[in-house]
C-alpha positions as CSV (number, residue, x, y, z in Angstrom):
1,X,35.0,137.3,-56.2
2,X,37.7,139.0,-58.3
3,X,40.8,140.6,-56.6
4,X,39.3,144.0,-57.5
5,X,36.0,143.2,-55.8
6,X,38.0,141.9,-52.8
7,X,40.0,145.0,-52.6
8,X,37.0,147.2,-52.9
9,X,35.4,145.2,-50.1
10,X,38.5,145.7,-47.9
11,X,38.5,149.5,-48.6
12,X,34.8,149.8,-47.7
13,X,35.5,148.0,-44.4
14,X,38.5,150.2,-43.6
15,X,36.4,153.4,-44.6
16,X,33.5,152.1,-42.1
17,X,36.3,151.7,-39.4
18,X,37.2,155.3,-39.8
19,X,33.8,156.6,-39.8
20,X,32.9,154.5,-36.7
21,X,35.8,156.2,-35.0
22,X,34.5,159.7,-35.7
23,X,36.8,160.5,-38.7
24,X,35.7,162.1,-41.9
25,X,36.8,159.9,-44.8
26,X,36.5,159.5,-48.6
27,X,37.2,156.5,-50.9
28,X,39.3,157.8,-53.8
29,X,37.6,156.9,-57.1
30,X,39.7,154.7,-59.4
31,X,42.4,153.9,-56.9
32,X,44.5,151.1,-58.3
33,X,43.0,151.3,-61.7
34,X,43.5,155.0,-63.0
35,X,46.7,156.8,-63.2
36,X,47.3,159.7,-60.6
37,X,45.0,158.0,-58.0
38,X,47.8,157.1,-55.5
39,X,45.8,156.2,-52.4
40,X,42.6,154.4,-51.5
41,X,41.3,156.6,-48.8
42,X,41.7,160.2,-47.3
43,X,40.7,160.5,-43.7
44,X,40.9,163.4,-41.2
45,X,39.7,164.3,-37.8
46,X,40.0,167.4,-35.6
47,X,42.0,166.8,-32.5
48,X,43.1,168.8,-29.5
49,X,46.5,169.4,-30.9
50,X,45.2,170.3,-34.5
51,X,44.0,168.2,-37.4
52,X,45.0,164.7,-38.1
53,X,45.0,164.2,-42.0
54,X,45.9,160.9,-43.5
55,X,46.3,159.3,-47.0
56,X,45.7,155.6,-46.6
57,X,46.9,152.8,-49.0
58,X,44.9,149.7,-48.1
59,X,46.4,146.1,-48.7
60,X,44.8,142.8,-47.9
61,X,46.5,139.4,-48.3
62,X,45.6,135.8,-48.0
63,X,49.4,135.0,-48.1
64,X,51.6,135.5,-45.2
65,X,53.6,138.2,-47.0
66,X,52.5,141.3,-48.9
67,X,54.6,142.9,-51.8
68,X,54.0,146.4,-52.8
69,X,55.9,147.9,-55.9
70,X,58.4,150.5,-55.2
71,X,56.7,152.8,-57.8
72,X,53.3,152.7,-56.0
73,X,54.8,153.6,-52.7
74,X,56.9,156.3,-54.2
75,X,53.8,157.8,-56.0
76,X,51.8,157.3,-52.7
77,X,54.4,159.3,-50.6
78,X,54.6,162.1,-53.1
79,X,50.7,162.4,-53.3
80,X,50.6,162.6,-49.6
81,X,53.3,165.1,-49.4
82,X,51.5,167.3,-52.1
83,X,48.4,167.4,-50.0
84,X,50.0,167.6,-46.6
85,X,48.8,164.2,-45.5
86,X,50.5,161.6,-43.3
87,X,51.0,158.5,-45.5
88,X,49.8,155.3,-43.9
89,X,49.8,151.7,-45.2
90,X,46.8,149.7,-43.8
91,X,47.3,145.9,-44.1
92,X,44.8,143.1,-43.4
93,X,46.0,139.6,-43.5
94,X,43.2,137.0,-43.2
95,X,41.6,136.7,-39.8
96,X,44.1,139.2,-38.3
97,X,42.3,142.4,-38.5
98,X,43.8,145.8,-39.6
99,X,47.4,146.8,-38.9
100,X,48.7,150.1,-39.6
101,X,52.5,150.9,-40.6
102,X,54.4,153.9,-42.1
103,X,55.8,153.4,-45.6
104,X,59.3,153.6,-44.3
105,X,58.6,150.6,-42.1
106,X,58.3,148.3,-45.2
107,X,61.3,146.0,-45.9
108,X,63.3,146.4,-49.2
109,X,63.1,143.2,-51.1
110,X,64.7,144.2,-54.3
111,X,62.2,145.6,-56.8
112,X,59.3,145.7,-54.2
113,X,58.7,146.6,-50.7
114,X,57.5,143.9,-48.5
115,X,56.0,143.1,-45.1
116,X,55.2,139.7,-43.6
117,X,52.4,138.9,-41.2
118,X,54.9,138.5,-38.4
119,X,56.6,141.8,-39.2
120,X,53.3,143.6,-39.3
121,X,52.2,142.0,-36.0
122,X,55.6,143.2,-34.4
123,X,55.8,146.8,-35.9
124,X,52.3,147.5,-37.0
125,X,49.6,149.0,-34.7
126,X,46.0,148.5,-34.4
127,X,43.7,151.3,-35.3
128,X,43.3,152.9,-31.8
129,X,47.1,152.7,-31.1
130,X,48.1,154.2,-34.5
131,X,45.8,157.0,-34.6
132,X,46.2,157.8,-30.9
133,X,43.0,156.9,-29.0
134,X,42.9,156.9,-25.3
135,X,39.1,156.5,-25.1
136,X,38.5,152.9,-24.3
137,X,35.0,153.1,-26.0
138,X,36.7,153.9,-29.3
139,X,39.3,151.1,-28.8
140,X,36.2,148.7,-28.2
141,X,34.8,149.6,-31.5
142,X,38.2,148.5,-33.0
143,X,38.1,145.2,-31.1
144,X,34.6,144.3,-32.5
145,X,35.9,144.6,-36.0
146,X,38.5,141.8,-35.7
């Protein structure tokens, strides 16, 4: 399976996770291939305190560290700001499930931003934690996806 196919599979998995948790979500066509497609998913949900609206950049890795170019994160944050979305980096390391971090939580490694599996497990949050669920049934859906 090519890297592009693996990335698309991970994006579909993440999309399904949002849908299962009562969000509305869309995958962004051409993400990672075409210029000006600075995120992989856009997701939103009405909540008691307004609307939750997110731009999601999905990254998966077999390696214990994930590097993302500074240009990609800069364009992602600018895109998010233009549309009034909260930028979120979704990380999936093999057999660890999804972890979510804010772009500013990535570590500067010189020409890239980076995050190790251990850093992601320490500072990252699971779906229900990051997106503020208090409903145990919704958290159970997340646990099933690990």
